[in-house]
Structure formats: structure tokens, C-alpha cells
N, C-alpha and C positions, 0 to 999 in steps of 0.2 A: 641410594645406598644399597649395598648387597653384601652378603656373607659368602665367602668362598673358602675352600680348603684344598690342601695338597700336602703330601708327605714325601720324604726321601728325595730331597733335591740333590744331595751329595755334591754340593758345589766344590770346585777345586781351582779357583782362580789363583790361589797363592801357593799351591802345591801341585806336583805332578802325580795325578791319579787317574789313569785311563779307565773308563767304565764300559767301553764297548766289548770287553771280554765277557760281559754278562748278556750280550745279545745285541742285535742290530738296532733295537729301539734306542740304545744309549749313544749311538753315533750322533755327534753334534747336539747332545742333550741340553747343554747350557744355553746354546742359541735358541733351542726350542722353548726352554723355560721363559726366556726373555720375550720372544715373539708371542707366545701364547698368553703370557701374563698381560702384556701391553694391549692385546686384542680385546680383553674383557674387563680387567680390573681398573676402576676409576679411583681418583684420589680419596673419595669419601667412603670407599669400600673397606671391608675387613677381611683379611685372609689368615686363617689358622694353619700353621705349618707343623705337621705332625712328626717332627724329629728327623735326625740324620740330615742336618742342615749343611754342614761343612766338613770336609776331610781334614781341615787344620787341626793340629793337636794342641794348639794354644792360641791365645788372642792374636799373636803376631802372624801366625799362619792363616788364621781365619779372617783377618782384617779385610782383605780384598773381597771375600765373599759377603761380609756384612755391608761393605760399602756398595756392593752390587745390589743387595736386598734393599738397602736404604734408598737407593736410587729408583727403585720400582714404585709405582703408585700404590696407595692404600696403606692401611694400618696392618702391621704383621704381628701376630701373636704366636710365639714359638714354644713348643715343648721339646723335651730332651729325647734323643734317640740313642741307640746303643753305640753309634759311632761318633757321637758328639763329645770327643775327648777335650775340646776347648771349654766345655761347660764348667762353671765355677759357682761361687756364691752369687746370689742375686745382686748383692751390693757391688761386687766386683764386675759383674756383667753389665750392670747399669752404668758403672763408672767408665767401662770400656766404650759403651755406646756414646756417652757424653763426650769423652775425649775425641771421638771420631765424628762428632756432629750428626749422629744418627738419632733422629727423633721419632721415627715411626715404627719402632720395634719394641715389643714387650715380651715378658717371659711368663708362661703358664707353669707355675711351680709353687705348690702349697697355697694356691689362691684360685680365684675365678675371675672371669671377665663377663661383660654383658654386651650383647648386640640387641639393642632395643630391650624388650623384656624376655629375651632368650638368654639363658645362662650358658656360658662356655666353660666347661670344666675339663679336668684331665690330668694325666701324668704319663710317664713313660710306660708303666706296666712291666710285665715280666713274662718271658716266653718259656713255658714249661709244658713238656709233653711226658706222658707216662713212660715212653720208651727211652727217655733220656734223663732219668732221675739223677744220675751222677753229676750232671751239669747244673742242677737246680740249687740255687743258693737261697735257703729259707729266710735268712735275715733280710736279704735284698727284697725278696718277694713281700714279706710282711711290711717292710718300710714303704714299698710302693702302694700297698693297700691303705696304709695310714695317710699317705699323700693324697690318694684319690678321695678318701673319705673327707679329709680336710677341705679339699676343693669343693666337693659336693655339699658339705655342711655350710660353707661360706655362701654358696649359691642359694641354698634353701632358706637361709636367714633373710633373703631379699625377695622371697615369694615369687619366683620366676613363673612365667606362663609356660615355658618349655625349657628343658635341660638337655643339652647335647654334650656327650662325653667324647673327648679326643684322647686316644691312646696311640703310642707308637707300636707296641706289640699287639698282635691280634688276640683277643680273649677267647676266640672261638676259631678253630682251625682243623680242617679234615674231620676226624672223629673225636678231637680233643675239645673240651670245654672247661674254662677256668671258672668254676662255680663261685669262688670267693669274689672275683671281680664282677661277674654277672649279677651275683646276689646284691652287691653294693649298688650297682646301677639300678636294679629293680627297686631296692628299698628307698632310693631317693628319686624315683620317678623319671629316670632317664628315658627319653623317647627314641634317641638315636645315638649310636656309637660309631665313630669314624676312626679308622686305624690305618697303619701302613706296614712297613718292614718287609713285606713279601715281594720277591722279585723273580724274574725268569721262570724256572721250572716250578718253583713253589707257588706260583700264582694259580695253578690248576687246583690247589687244595684250599684256596680261599673260600670263606663262607660269607655270602652277602644275602641281603634280604631280611625278612622278619623272622627272628628266633627269640624265644623266651620273652616275648612281648616287646622286643627292642629291634629297631631297624639298623642293620649292620652295613657299613659301606667301606670298601677298601679304596684308598686314594694314593697308594705309592706311585712315585713318578712314572715308572715305565708302564704301570697298569692303566694310567689315565693319559698316556702319551704326553706327559709333562704339561698338562693344561689344568689350571685351577678349576675345581668342581664347585658349581653353584649349589649352595645349601638353602639360602633364603634371600628373598628380595623384600 
């Protein structure tokens, strides 16, 4: 058994959405995802996918992408990204999976999962920089904070040996730091934060390594060349 992660698959089996406009790494990216996944992930492994799963705007458009994911080996735990317009209530999403015979996909949303005694927590988060305050929605941000704390509390109640937090948006980026999200992670003893969202030119502003007592790792698809990143064995 092993724990892997990757974010920003941006699958588009059911819609026409070329991604190579964002750089050469995106050429043939869905073939890369399949090849790299099959090279390392085994049926007993777990893969946390950090948002931006499918370009489909509803279940009908996202169906082929989920059938593709369901056909790949391993248990998949998915959180929401900013482009996941197909996202719905957990009840409706689980019904969609059941209707399509997909049994190895679960949703990280106001809950937590475990890999052994390691807690897997997270939420989408919110991308807020001081230079772009006009685009900041305080209500959405506060809601994401509540969802993150709900996830972390659920994990804490089970006394994990380690807690990993998965976010779609980076809580630390260039000279910006989201103190509220970082404070929550520190308060609940998060050892590692894994995030995505950043692509092409924005990758140069990514912050990785140890900061504020937490190890930060960026796993957006084009950053990791569409290969699942090993977290634990």
C-alpha cells in the first residue's frame, strides 16, 4: 500500500478543452496521466486528487472523465477545485458514482479520511492576495475556513499519528501568506500541506519546503509532469 497525490488533472474526455495553450507540458497530458498513473499506482494504493478534476460543467459532461478515473487502479479521494463546476451535494455526487458503477472514488468535503493512522484532511481553500482585494469574497473565504476546521476536528477526534492537509489553492504564495488557514493547520498539528492550482508562469512564485512549521508541496499536474507524487509507503 502507498499514498500518492496529484492535483489539476483538468480532464476533458467529454468536452473540447485544449490545454496546450498553457505550454508544451500540456501536449498529450491525458495520455501522460494514464501512463504515469499505471506505472506506479497499485490497486491497494490511495491517491488524493487536489481539485480541478474535470472540465465538465455537469455530471453529463464529466461522466467520461469519472469513468476514466474509475478505470485507473487505486482508491481516489477528491477535493473541489475552482474549475469543478460539476461539483454538487455529496449525496448527489455519490448517487452519480453509483449510477455509473464507480466504486473507488470518494469526496473530501466537510470530512476526513485515513491512510493507516495518517489523517487526510482538506478543502478547496481560497486564493486571496492583498493586491487583488476586489476579487476576494469574504463569505466564501469564511466558509472554507469552517470546512477546513470541520475536517481537522473530525481527524483530531480519532487521534492520528500524523495529519496531512490537502488544499486546492495555495495558502502561501510569493510574498503572500494566508494566516487564517496556516493558523488552523498549526493549531491542529498539520505536518504537511499539499496544494495545486498554480500553472505555467505562476509556478515560479510557488512556495515549497518548510515554512511556519509545516512542509508545503505543490502537486499541480504540469508541475509534476502529470505523475502521482508519493507521500507515504
